[in-house]
N, C-alpha and C positions, 0 to 999 in steps of 0.2 A: 527065487529066493522067498523065504517065508515072510509074512507080514508081522514082523516083530521089531520093536524099537531097539536099536543097537546099543543104546546107552542105559536104558532103564529096564529093558526086557518086557515092556508092555506088549500084550498080544490080544487076540480076539477072545471075547467072553461068549458064553452060551446062555441063552435065556428063552423066553417064550413070547410069541405074539399072542395077545389076549383079545378076543373079539368081544363085542357087546354081549353076546350070549355066553361069555366066559369059556369059549372053546380055546384050547391052547395048542399051538403048534410051535415047534422048535425054530429058533432063529439065531443069527450070529451078530454080535456087536463088535465090529472091526475097530481097531485102534486108528486114530486119526494120524496117519503117517505121512511124512514129507521127506523127499530126498533133498538134502541141503549140503552145500560146501562150506567148510569152516577153515579159517586160516589159523595155524598154530604159531604164535610169534616166537616161542622158544626155539623151535626147530626151523622155522621159516618155510613150512610145508603146508599145502592145501590138502584136506582130506574130505571125502564125500561120505556122509552117513545118512542112514534112513532113521529119522527120529520122529517121535510123537510131537504134536503141537504143544502139549503141556511141557515136554522136555525143552523145547525152544525157550520157554519162559524161564526155566531153571538155568539154562545156559546164559541167557541175558543177565540173570541175577548174579551167578557165581563165576561165570567165565567158562570157556571151553576147556581150558587146561585142568581146572578143578573138577569139572564134570567128568572128564576122561579119567582122572586119577581116582575119583570116587567109584566109577564104574569098574575100573580094573580091580580095586580092592574088594568089590562085591563079586568079582569073577564073571561079570556079564560081558565086558568088552575085552577081547584078548589080543587085538592087533598090536 
């Protein structure tokens, strides 16, 4: 499975390693992903999602149900 946040769509970015002599080589900035279980109180079901650490802060703020609804509206989460 690819390293993409299932709720926000965050994924790896590409950049450069820059040495002291200003030599540049390509590198990847991976998203900080965690596999986490969430309980949906409306349906009484547990779901497992791979989410970014920054997404966890959003879920704590607005709730898992609102985060799922928002993600479905944007077309990112399709389950």
